[in-house]
N, C-alpha and C positions, 0 to 999 in steps of 0.2 A: 575537545572543540575543532570545527572547521570553517573557515570563517571566506568566501570566496567573492569575491567582486573584479570581474576580467568584462572585455571586451574584446571582439573578433568577428572577422569579414571577412568573408569568404567569399567571391562572387555575386548573386543577389543575395547572397545571408546574414545576413548584423546579427552577433550575439552581444547579447550589452545585459549581466546578471550579475544581482548583488544577491549574497545572501550567508544566513549562518549556522549552523546546528547546531547545539550544545550538548550531544547523547542521544544516545540508543540512536532508533533510526528515523534519517532524513530521505524522505520520498520525493523524487525528483517526477512530477507526473508531469503531461500531456499528452497532445497527440501524436504521431509519427510529425519529424522533420520541424519539431518547435526546436530544438537545443539539446535534448536532454542527453544524449551521448555524446555530445559535443562538450559538454559541461563536464561527462566523465573523465575523459581522454585530457582535458586541460589541466582539471585534479590530479589525474596519472601521472602528468611530464611529458604522455605521447601526441602533446603539438605545445605549442607556445604561444599566449594570448596575445595579442597585437596591443595594448595595453590593463596592468590590474594588478591585482595582487593578491597572493594564497594564502595564507595563512593557517596550518594545521598544530593547534596545543599550543605551546611556543615556538614553536620552526617555523620560522619564515621559505615556504618552496618558492614560490617566485614574488618577486616585484619590481616591474618593467622600470621605474623610475629608477633602480638602484642599481641595474640591471641583477639582478639576482633570479636565478633557476639550475634551483639542483635539478639534476640529472633521476628521470624517473627509476634508476638501481638504488638511487640514495634516503630516498623519501617515506622507504617502511610504509609499503602501501602494499594492500595484497586487493585479485579484482579477478572476479567473478564473470565470464561471460555468456550470453545464451548457449553460447557450445562448449563443453567442458573442457576440451583442449587439452585431453587428456595425453599422456606418450603412450602410445598401443603396443607398444613392445615391450612394457614395464608394468608387472604389475603392482595392483592398485597399494599396495607397501608402502614398493619405492617411490612411484608419484606421488605419495605423502611424504616421503622425505625429500624428496624436493624440494617441496616447502621449508626444509628447516638447512637445508643447504648453503642460502647464499643469504642465513643470517650467523650472525655471531652469537660464539655461545653463551654469550653474558646478556646477549642481548633475548633468549630467550625463554617470554614467559610462558607459551602456551605449552601443555603437556599433552604430547600423543593421547595417552592413553585418556585426556577427559574430550579432546575431538573424538576419539573413535568411538567415543561412550553416548556422547551427546548427536554423532551422528547416524549410529546403529550402524556400522558400517565393520564393526571385527570381523562379522564374516565374511564380506569382500574381499580381505588384505591379500590373500594367497590367487586371485582372478584377476584375467585381462583387462582390460577396458570395452575390450570387442561383445563381451561376456553378460556386461553389465543390462540393464534395463535404462533409462534416459534419465531419470530421478535419481539410481544410483550409480550414476556418473556425475551428478550433478553435485549429492553430496561431499561422494570423492573431491570434488573443484573446491567447493565448499571447504572442506578440509586442508586440504594442504595451501590455497590461502590464509587459513587460520593459523599452522605453521610455520609460518614467518615468522608469529607474533608481531602485526602489523600495528600501527598507530590512525588505520583508517582501512572497512575494508570496503572497494569498492565492487556494485554489484548492477551489473548492468543486463537489464530485464535478463533475471536468471534461469526462471519457467515459461521463456512464451513462445520456446521450441518443444514443450511438452505437450502431451493431450492430457483432457481433463483430470483424466483416474492419475495420473504420476504429478501433475500441478498439486490433488489432495492430500499426497500422498506426500509431498516436500514439502508443504507449507510450515507441516509442527517443526519439523525439526530446525528452518530461519527464524523461527519464532522461539527456540529455546538457545537457538544461535544469540540470540538476540539477548533473551535471558539472563543468560550462563555465561556470556565471556563479554569483561565490559575493553569493549573495541567499539567505536563507533562505528554506525553504517551509511553510506550515503546509497538508497537504491535505487535504479527506475526503475520505473513501470507505465502502462497505459494501462492500467487494470486496475477496476476502482475498488475490486475487495481484498485483493493484494496490500493495496495501498493504506487501505482503512484498520485493516487486519495486525498490519506489522508498525506502521510509521507513528514515531510520536509529533511530528513536525511535519510538514508535504508543503513543497515549493512546487506551486501549479507554475510550469511554464508557457508559454505560450507563442506563436515567432519569434523565438529569441529572445523574450522579456520573460520577465518576474508577474505573472496577474495576481499574485499574492499567497501571500506565506502566512500559516499559520494551525492548528489544530481542524483533523480529517472536517468535523462537523460546517464547520465557518468556509473553506476553501472549499467544499467539494458542491456543496451548497450551487443551485443556479439562481445566477444572478437579474437574467433577462429570462422571455420566451426564445427557446431554442428555435433555430431551423424544424424545418418537420423532419429532417434525417438524423438532425442530434436531441431531438428529446428525447432517445434511450440511452442519454448518456447522465439525465439531470438525478440528483439521486438525495437522502436523509442521512446521517447520521444519525442512529437514535442511542441510548447506553442507558441499562437497568442491568438487574442480579439474574444470574437465572435462579427461579424460586421452584420449578420438580422438572425433571426426567419421568420420560414414561416412556420404557423399553418394550411394552407391548403394540401400543402404535407410531413407535417409533419417530417419537417428534419429543420438544425442551420445551422448558413457560418461560419466558423471562417476565420479570413483573418492571413491571413499568409504572411511575404512574399519572399515567393519562388511561392507564388497562395493562389488559395483557396482549405479550408480544409471539405467539405460539411458530417453530422455525423448527427444520426437521432435525434429526438429532444432531446432536453437540458431541463433541469430546471436551465437556465441563464436567464440574462439580455444581453443587446446590450453594450459592452462597457469590460466586465470583459473578466478579463484574463486567459485564459482556458490552460490547458496540457492533450492532445490527446495521448495516446498509439495506435499504427500502429505495426500490427505482422509483418516481416518480409516477411511470406509467405503468405500473403495479398495485399504486394506490385508488379504490374508489370511494365518493361522499354517499352519506344516506343520513337518512332518520330512522332510521328498522330500528325495533325495539330488542331487547336481549335475545338469542335464538333464532329470529325469524333469516336466516341466512347460512347456508354451510359455511363461511366463514369464518375464521379461529380468533383473530385478532383485528379488534373493537379498538379504539383509540378517541378519546374524546379532546377536541380540539375549536376554539371557533378561529373566524376563516378572518386573517390578518392584513389580507391583498390577494388583491386578483388580476391578470393581467393577461388579456387577449389579446389573439390576431385577429387585427380589423378586417382582413381580407380571406382570413386560412382560418380551417375548422377547428382550434384547439386554444384552449386557457390553461395559465398555471395557474392554482390555486396553494397559497402559503396560510398552513393552519398553527397557528401558537397550541400548542401542548398543555396540559396540564403536567407539573414539570418545570416548565419553561424551555420544553426545545422544540423545533422546529421541522415542518413536517410540511413537505411539497407536492401534489397534488395536479395532474398533466390529466384533465378533462377535455369534452369534447363541447366549443360553444354551445353546441345543444343541448346537453344536459346541464351547464350554468343557467342557461335563460331557463327551461324547464323547471328545473329545481327552484327558480327565484332564490338562486347562493346568493348572500351579499355578504360584504363586511362586516366584520362583529358575529356575525351569526352563529350559532352554535352548535354545532355536526358531528359526523361519529365518520373516522377513517376505517375504514378496511383496507384487511390485505393477505393478500390469500397467502398460507405458509410455501405453498409447493412455490413461491417466485422469488425467495427470501433464498439465496443462495449461501450454503453455511458454510462456505469457505473464506467467508468473511466476515465468520462468527468470533469473536477468539475475544482472550481477556483485552482489558486496555492495558497499549505496553507501557512500560515504566519512562515516565520524561527524562 
């Protein structure tokens, strides 16, 4: 468990946050400049807070009132940054060994063979970093941090510098890392799909303060009508079980109480519970009969709220779906008026399969 309560003032920026993570992946989420990396640096011991307390398990790492400050090298914390920061003159095997070098033999709880197997880097051990792809470098960097046998792993936007193909490659490895090692992770990202896929707890930061803490569905849901340019960040998180895999068409079907959700091909098994990110700008509403549209995902719901932009073109519609989950849809006010939409009305939500990013669809993280 990690418990963080810190304050820090630097020029015009002021950080004042308090949150706790009970295990698994705790994600720090928010826009650039909101304080995510500063929190990571404070937890790692790379900066000192003006006031506050940081506790990891039963160890107090920082307590400004008592004058406690454990130096970085004694915190038993592994770090993975955007840049893998491997030693270019050392082969992969030696880079990995460096992770164990500063850990006492009695504290080496993580097996080298287990790390190599989980991260799929056995075939890379004899190579130099310059010959590796970006995704391969990040896997080696993660392995080096794991081999410290840390009490906490800090991952500061580890996929931000990778292209889309490399992100797609490495996400399953981060997922296996989460599930197969009993090491809590503090994960920084501004990518919704990463957070939903990996995190059991989400801490949303805004301008140096905690805006919300909880599960992905509640923390990432839009609370107000966003400014025009921000509407693309409004999402819903739905959960269901994989009902069918259709390799002939390259799609998978997820069963939901409100209907079926069709998504691009998943690396999942039938019966697996998964979470799906749906962007509010990708949802249309209608009262069409089944089969009247090319859209394969149709979900039954009732309008719970409509928030309109009085001087602008948009409206945010909240739907209570059958089964209890909430789905948000961004529409134009023109569409709302033309369809005469109203609170309490039964409608059908339509979502194109191609609009769902399969990178954000994965098994529900362990708490």
